C-alpha positions, 0 to 999 in steps of 0.5 A: 103626139110624136115629137119632131127631131127638134121637139115640136108637137106634130101630127103623126098621121099624114092627113092631119098633117096635110090639115095642120100644113094647110092651116098654116098655109091660111093662117089659121093658125102660128107655127111656132117652135118652141125655144130652150129658154121658153122651154125653160132652160137657162140661155148659157147651157143651151150655149156651151152644149152647141159648142161642146164638140168644137169646145172638145176638139179644139183641146184635144191634140193631132194625135189625140184626135186621130185615135179619138178616130181610129177607134171610132172606126174601128167599132163602127167596122168590127158590125 
């Protein structure tokens, strides 16, 4: 079964997906999305991963951030 953007298991077939949505709506099955903790991941590591970009931006100076952004823009427009 394919995985969605957050790792959840969903049917690839549109008819199977419609049946699953109907079953969730009627309460026949429960729509449970796994949390990182339930998948065996360390909660502290998950929290650090969520703040990674913000922490990096706070640690960098204005010039360095501008340099990184300029390089990224040049790389995007080079294609």
